VEXNU-482573 format. One record per residue (C-alpha): residue number from 1; residue in three letters; chain; y, x, z. Coordinates in steps of 0.2 Angstrom, whole numbers. Each point is the difference from the previous one (the first is absolute). Layout:
% VEXNU-482573
{num NUM | residuo Ala | cadena A | Y Y | X X | Z Z}
...
This chain:
% VEXNU-482573
{num 1 | residuo Met | cadena A | Y 1363 | X 895 | Z 216}
{num 2 | residuo Ala | cadena A | Y -6 | X -15 | Z -4}
{num 3 | residuo Ala | cadena A | Y -9 | X 10 | Z -16}
{num 4 | residuo Ile | cadena A | Y -7 | X 15 | Z 8}
{num 5 | residuo Ala | cadena A | Y -9 | X -13 | Z 14}
{num 6 | residuo Leu | cadena A | Y -7 | X -10 | Z -16}
{num 7 | residuo Leu | cadena A | Y -4 | X 17 | Z -9}
{num 8 | residuo Ala | cadena A | Y -9 | X 8 | Z 15}
{num 9 | residuo Val | cadena A | Y -11 | X -16 | Z 4}
{num 10 | residuo Ile | cadena A | Y -6 | X -1 | Z -19}
{num 11 | residuo Phe | cadena A | Y -2 | X 17 | Z 1}
{num 12 | residuo Ala | cadena A | Y -13 | X -2 | Z 16}
{num 13 | residuo Thr | cadena A | Y -8 | X -13 | Z -8}
{num 14 | residuo Val | cadena A | Y -3 | X 9 | Z -17}
{num 15 | residuo Met | cadena A | Y -7 | X 17 | Z 10}
{num 16 | residuo Gln | cadena A | Y -11 | X -12 | Z 11}
{num 17 | residuo Val | cadena A | Y -7 | X -8 | Z -18}
{num 18 | residuo Arg | cadena A | Y -2 | X 15 | Z -8}
{num 19 | residuo Gln | cadena A | Y -9 | X 7 | Z 17}
{num 20 | residuo Gly | cadena A | Y -15 | X -14 | Z -3}
{num 21 | residuo Ala | cadena A | Y 0 | X 3 | Z -18}
{num 22 | residuo Val | cadena A | Y -3 | X 18 | Z 3}
{num 23 | residuo Ala | cadena A | Y -14 | X -4 | Z 12}
{num 24 | residuo Lys | cadena A | Y -8 | X -11 | Z -9}
{num 25 | residuo Ala | cadena A | Y -2 | X 11 | Z -15}
{num 26 | residuo Thr | cadena A | Y -6 | X 13 | Z 10}
{num 27 | residuo Asp | cadena A | Y -13 | X -12 | Z 6}
{num 28 | residuo Ala | cadena A | Y -4 | X -6 | Z -16}
{num 29 | residuo Tyr | cadena A | Y -1 | X 18 | Z -7}
{num 30 | residuo Ala | cadena A | Y -12 | X 4 | Z 15}
{num 31 | residuo Arg | cadena A | Y -10 | X -16 | Z -2}
{num 32 | residuo Ser | cadena A | Y -1 | X 5 | Z -19}
{num 33 | residuo Val | cadena A | Y -7 | X 18 | Z 4}
{num 34 | residuo Ala | cadena A | Y -14 | X -8 | Z 11}
{num 35 | residuo Ala | cadena A | Y -6 | X -11 | Z -14}
{num 36 | residuo Arg | cadena A | Y 0 | X 11 | Z -12}
{num 37 | residuo Leu | cadena A | Y -10 | X 13 | Z 10}
{num 38 | residuo Ser | cadena A | Y -12 | X -14 | Z 7}
{num 39 | residuo Leu | cadena A | Y -4 | X -5 | Z -18}
{num 40 | residuo Asn | cadena A | Y -4 | X 18 | Z -3}
{num 41 | residuo Leu | cadena A | Y -10 | X 1 | Z 13}
{num 42 | residuo Met | cadena A | Y -9 | X -14 | Z -3}
{num 43 | residuo Arg | cadena A | Y -3 | X 4 | Z -19}
{num 44 | residuo Arg | cadena A | Y -9 | X 18 | Z 8}
{num 45 | residuo Ile | cadena A | Y -9 | X -12 | Z 9}
{num 46 | residuo Glu | cadena A | Y -6 | X -12 | Z -13}
{num 47 | residuo Cys | cadena A | Y -4 | X 16 | Z -10}
{num 48 | residuo Gly | cadena A | Y -12 | X 6 | Z 13}
{num 49 | residuo Leu | cadena A | Y 12 | X 16 | Z 3}
{num 50 | residuo Val | cadena A | Y 1 | X -4 | Z 17}
{num 51 | residuo Pro | cadena A | Y -15 | X 10 | Z 11}
{num 52 | residuo Asp | cadena A | Y -7 | X -7 | Z 17}
{num 53 | residuo Leu | cadena A | Y 9 | X -15 | Z -1}
{num 54 | residuo Tyr | cadena A | Y -2 | X -11 | Z 16}
{num 55 | residuo Asp | cadena A | Y 6 | X -14 | Z 10}
{num 56 | residuo Gly | cadena A | Y 17 | X 8 | Z 8}
{num 57 | residuo Tyr | cadena A | Y 2 | X 15 | Z -10}
{num 58 | residuo Gln | cadena A | Y 17 | X 7 | Z 1}
{num 59 | residuo Gly | cadena A | Y 13 | X 14 | Z -6}
{num 60 | residuo Asp | cadena A | Y 18 | X 1 | Z -9}
{num 61 | residuo Phe | cadena A | Y 7 | X 3 | Z -17}
{num 62 | residuo Ser | cadena A | Y 7 | X 19 | Z 5}
{num 63 | residuo Glu | cadena A | Y -9 | X 4 | Z -16}
{num 64 | residuo Asp | cadena A | Y 12 | X -11 | Z -12}
{num 65 | residuo Gly | cadena A | Y 14 | X 8 | Z 10}
{num 66 | residuo Phe | cadena A | Y 1 | X -15 | Z 13}
{num 67 | residuo Gly | cadena A | Y -6 | X 5 | Z 17}
{num 68 | residuo Glu | cadena A | Y 8 | X -11 | Z 11}
{num 69 | residuo Phe | cadena A | Y -10 | X -16 | Z -11}
{num 70 | residuo Thr | cadena A | Y -16 | X -2 | Z 9}
{num 71 | residuo Tyr | cadena A | Y -16 | X -11 | Z -4}
{num 72 | residuo Leu | cadena A | Y -14 | X -9 | Z 10}
{num 73 | residuo Ile | cadena A | Y -15 | X -9 | Z -13}
{num 74 | residuo Gly | cadena A | Y -10 | X -12 | Z 4}
{num 75 | residuo Val | cadena A | Y -16 | X -3 | Z -7}
{num 76 | residuo Gly | cadena A | Y -11 | X -17 | Z 0}
{num 77 | residuo Asp | cadena A | Y 5 | X -18 | Z 2}
{num 78 | residuo Gly | cadena A | Y -2 | X 1 | Z 18}
{num 79 | residuo Ser | cadena A | Y 9 | X 17 | Z 1}
{num 80 | residuo Gln | cadena A | Y 8 | X 2 | Z 18}
{num 81 | residuo Tyr | cadena A | Y 16 | X 7 | Z -10}
{num 82 | residuo Ala | cadena A | Y 4 | X -14 | Z -12}
{num 83 | residuo Ser | cadena A | Y 17 | X -6 | Z 2}
{num 84 | residuo Met | cadena A | Y -2 | X -18 | Z 11}
{num 85 | residuo Ser | cadena A | Y 9 | X -13 | Z -8}
{num 86 | residuo Glu | cadena A | Y 10 | X -15 | Z 8}
{num 87 | residuo Asn | cadena A | Y -12 | X -13 | Z -6}
{num 88 | residuo Pro | cadena A | Y -16 | X -2 | Z 13}
{num 89 | residuo Ala | cadena A | Y -12 | X -5 | Z -10}
{num 90 | residuo Glu | cadena A | Y 3 | X 17 | Z -9}
{num 91 | residuo Asp | cadena A | Y -3 | X 9 | Z 15}
{num 92 | residuo Ile | cadena A | Y -14 | X -11 | Z 4}
{num 93 | residuo Trp | cadena A | Y -8 | X 5 | Z -17}
{num 94 | residuo Arg | cadena A | Y 2 | X 18 | Z 2}
{num 95 | residuo Glu | cadena A | Y -7 | X -1 | Z 16}
{num 96 | residuo Phe | cadena A | Y -16 | X -8 | Z -5}
{num 97 | residuo Arg | cadena A | Y -1 | X 13 | Z -13}
{num 98 | residuo Arg | cadena A | Y 0 | X 14 | Z 13}
{num 99 | residuo Asp | cadena A | Y -15 | X -6 | Z 8}
{num 100 | residuo Asp | cadena A | Y -9 | X -5 | Z -16}
{num 101 | residuo Glu | cadena A | Y 3 | X 18 | Z -4}
{num 102 | residuo Asp | cadena A | Y -8 | X 7 | Z 19}
{num 103 | residuo Glu | cadena A | Y -12 | X -9 | Z -4}
{num 104 | residuo Arg | cadena A | Y -6 | X 6 | Z -18}
{num 105 | residuo Asp | cadena A | Y -15 | X 10 | Z -3}
{num 106 | residuo Glu | cadena A | Y 6 | X 17 | Z -7}
{num 107 | residuo Asp | cadena A | Y -16 | X -2 | Z -16}
{num 108 | residuo Ala | cadena A | Y 7 | X -16 | Z -4}
{num 109 | residuo Ser | cadena A | Y 9 | X -1 | Z -17}
{num 110 | residuo Gln | cadena A | Y 19 | X 4 | Z -1}
{num 111 | residuo Pro | cadena A | Y 12 | X -10 | Z -9}
{num 112 | residuo Glu | cadena A | Y 8 | X 3 | Z -17}
{num 113 | residuo Phe | cadena A | Y 16 | X 0 | Z 10}
{num 114 | residuo Thr | cadena A | Y 7 | X 6 | Z 17}
{num 115 | residuo Arg | cadena A | Y 16 | X -8 | Z 7}
{num 116 | residuo Ile | cadena A | Y 14 | X 18 | Z 4}
{num 117 | residuo Phe | cadena A | Y 13 | X -4 | Z 11}
{num 118 | residuo Leu | cadena A | Y 14 | X 14 | Z -2}
{num 119 | residuo Thr | cadena A | Y 15 | X 2 | Z 12}
{num 120 | residuo Val | cadena A | Y 14 | X 12 | Z -3}
{num 121 | residuo Thr | cadena A | Y 12 | X 1 | Z 14}
{num 122 | residuo Phe | cadena A | Y 17 | X 10 | Z -2}
{num 123 | residuo Pro | cadena A | Y 15 | X 4 | Z 11}
{num 124 | residuo Asn | cadena A | Y 13 | X -16 | Z -1}
{num 125 | residuo Pro | cadena A | Y 18 | X 7 | Z -8}
{num 126 | residuo Arg | cadena A | Y 7 | X -16 | Z 9}
{num 127 | residuo Pro | cadena A | Y 9 | X 6 | Z 16}
{num 128 | residuo Gly | cadena A | Y -3 | X -11 | Z 16}
{num 129 | residuo Glu | cadena A | Y -17 | X -9 | Z -7}
{num 130 | residuo Gln | cadena A | Y -18 | X 7 | Z 4}
{num 131 | residuo Glu | cadena A | Y -5 | X 18 | Z -5}
{num 132 | residuo Thr | cadena A | Y -11 | X -3 | Z -12}
{num 133 | residuo Ser | cadena A | Y -5 | X -11 | Z -13}
{num 134 | residuo Ser | cadena A | Y -15 | X -5 | Z -11}
{num 135 | residuo Tyr | cadena A | Y -8 | X -5 | Z -17}
{num 136 | residuo Thr | cadena A | Y -14 | X -7 | Z 0}
{num 137 | residuo Leu | cadena A | Y -13 | X -1 | Z -17}
{num 138 | residuo Glu | cadena A | Y -15 | X -10 | Z 1}
{num 139 | residuo Thr | cadena A | Y -13 | X -1 | Z -16}
{num 140 | residuo Leu | cadena A | Y -17 | X 0 | Z -6}
{num 141 | residuo Val | cadena A | Y -6 | X 17 | Z -4}
{num 142 | residuo Asp | cadena A | Y -20 | X 3 | Z -9}
{num 143 | residuo Thr | cadena A | Y -11 | X 5 | Z 14}
{num 144 | residuo Trp | cadena A | Y -8 | X 15 | Z -10}
{num 145 | residuo Ala | cadena A | Y 18 | X 8 | Z 1}
{num 146 | residuo Val | cadena A | Y 4 | X -4 | Z 20}
{num 147 | residuo Tyr | cadena A | Y -18 | X 7 | Z 7}
{num 148 | residuo Gln | cadena A | Y -1 | X 13 | Z -15}
{num 149 | residuo Asp | cadena A | Y -18 | X -8 | Z -5}
{num 150 | residuo Ile | cadena A | Y -5 | X 7 | Z -17}
{num 151 | residuo Gln | cadena A | Y -17 | X -9 | Z 0}
{num 152 | residuo Leu | cadena A | Y 11 | X -18 | Z 0}
{num 153 | residuo Tyr | cadena A | Y 12 | X 7 | Z -12}
{num 154 | residuo Glu | cadena A | Y -14 | X 4 | Z -14}
{num 155 | residuo Ala | cadena A | Y -9 | X -16 | Z 6}
{num 156 | residuo Leu | cadena A | Y 15 | X -8 | Z -6}
{num 157 | residuo Trp | cadena A | Y 5 | X 8 | Z -16}
{num 158 | residuo Pro | cadena A | Y -16 | X 7 | Z -5}
{num 159 | residuo Asp | cadena A | Y 7 | X 8 | Z -16}
{num 160 | residuo Leu | cadena A | Y 15 | X 6 | Z 5}
{num 161 | residuo Arg | cadena A | Y -2 | X 17 | Z 10}
{num 162 | residuo Ala | cadena A | Y 11 | X 8 | Z 11}
{num 163 | residuo Glu | cadena A | Y 3 | X 16 | Z -11}
{num 164 | residuo Gln | cadena A | Y 6 | X -11 | Z -12}
{num 165 | residuo Val | cadena A | Y 12 | X -7 | Z 8}
{num 166 | residuo Gln | cadena A | Y 8 | X 18 | Z 7}
């Protein structure tokens, strides 16, 4: 009788460990997919293949077969869609940059690079936790690619034509 009770306790413990391992593996898979999808979208932005990109641009990855994965893009240092950090100094800097971008003259020359924030949201596979999880990617992208500014592209690389690249 004691052996059966001991086996029952061991079996229950093993099943809990297994359930935790399966949940972690499922979460890792979802994060891996989110990372791959966000890198793919970021590469499309870097190549200038996302037309009409603006701060707050959003959509999903249904064309890639992952319709439950959605994205939100923040454009510029002062983007209101930037992931806020735990660092108060970083938040103060972002607020300063947001005010600076609001006051910038439209005719002023553009910087060479623009900061892009890409947040992918996906269903959380772990039961009992919040419904969604997110993955954020932040990088600098050539300004000409963000704003589809071919004149800026030609000024930066006068010997390299877009037709040659394609």
